[in-house]
C-alpha positions in Angstrom: -26.2 34.0 -34.1 -24.9 37.4 -35.0 -24.0 40.6 -33.2 -27.2 42.3 -31.9 -29.2 39.1 -31.8 -31.4 38.5 -28.8 -30.4 35.6 -26.5 -33.2 33.9 -24.6 -32.4 30.6 -22.9 -34.6 28.6 -20.6 -32.9 25.6 -18.8 -33.3 23.4 -15.7 -30.9 23.6 -12.8 -31.3 20.2 -11.2 -31.7 19.9 -7.4 -28.3 20.4 -5.6 -26.5 20.9 -8.9 -24.7 23.5 -11.0 -25.6 24.8 -14.5 -23.2 27.0 -16.6 -24.0 29.5 -19.3 -20.9 29.7 -21.4 -21.0 31.3 -24.9 -19.0 29.5 -27.6 -15.4 30.7 -28.3 -15.2 34.1 -29.8 -18.7 35.1 -28.8 -19.5 37.8 -26.1 -23.0 38.2 -24.5 -24.5 40.9 -22.4 -27.0 39.2 -20.0 -29.7 41.7 -19.1 -32.1 39.6 -17.0 -32.2 36.4 -15.0 -35.4 34.9 -13.7 -36.4 31.6 -12.3 -39.1 29.4 -10.7 -39.7 25.8 -9.7 -39.5 23.6 -12.7 -43.0 22.7 -13.9 -44.8 25.4 -11.8 -46.7 28.5 -12.8 -44.9 31.8 -12.6 -46.7 32.7 -9.4 -45.2 29.7 -7.5 -42.3 30.2 -5.1 -39.1 28.4 -4.7 -39.9 26.8 -1.4 -36.7 26.2 0.5 -33.5 26.4 -1.5 -31.5 29.2 -2.8 -30.2 29.8 -6.3 -26.8 31.5 -6.5 -25.2 33.1 -9.4 -21.4 33.4 -10.0 -19.0 34.8 -12.6 -16.8 31.8 -13.3 -13.6 31.2 -15.2 -13.5 27.5 -14.8 -11.8 27.5 -11.4 -12.5 30.7 -9.5 -16.1 31.6 -8.8 -17.0 35.2 -8.0 -20.3 35.6 -6.2 -22.8 37.9 -8.0 -26.2 37.3 -6.3 -28.6 34.9 -4.6 -32.3 34.6 -4.1 -34.8 32.2 -2.6 -38.1 33.3 -4.1 -39.3 32.9 -7.7 -39.1 35.9 -9.9 -36.3 38.1 -11.2 -32.9 37.8 -9.7 -31.1 40.3 -11.8 -31.7 43.3 -14.1 -28.6 45.1 -15.4 -25.8 44.0 -17.6 -23.4 41.1 -17.1 -20.7 40.8 -19.8 -19.7 37.2 -20.4 -17.4 35.4 -22.7 -16.2 31.8 -23.2 -13.5 32.4 -20.7 -15.6 34.3 -18.1 -19.1 33.0 -17.9 -22.0 32.4 -15.5 -22.5 29.5 -13.1 -25.7 28.9 -11.3 -26.0 26.7 -8.2 -29.3 25.3 -7.0 -28.8 24.6 -3.3 -32.2 23.0 -2.8 -31.7 19.2 -2.4 -35.3 18.4 -3.5 -36.5 20.8 -6.2 -35.4 21.5 -9.8 -35.4 25.1 -10.8 -36.3 26.5 -14.2 -33.9 29.4 -15.1 -34.3 31.9 -17.9 -31.6 34.2 -19.2 -32.1 37.1 -21.6 -29.6 39.3 -23.2 -27.9 40.3 -26.5 -24.9 39.0 -28.4 -22.3 41.8 -28.5 -19.5 40.1 -30.4 
């Protein structure tokens, strides 16, 4: 990857679990959008009961950014993240896996 390259990552956040998005050392990324849905569902399906929460995280101190409990877009804007200050997602639903998609651009 190089500066200016598009970042598009789709991953699963398991039920009642965390998932981090942490660039490699020396890389900086500007995340522009975060969207999600139930794993294995169509885009129109809704996250039925749980909440997905997003945090800035430095490995020990989470700073809350946003939360949502319906499929779709959680965030549009610009979140600047590095290897030391990255994103942590928490799926609070004990029964459902959530598919999460991040899009952005590498800035360093």
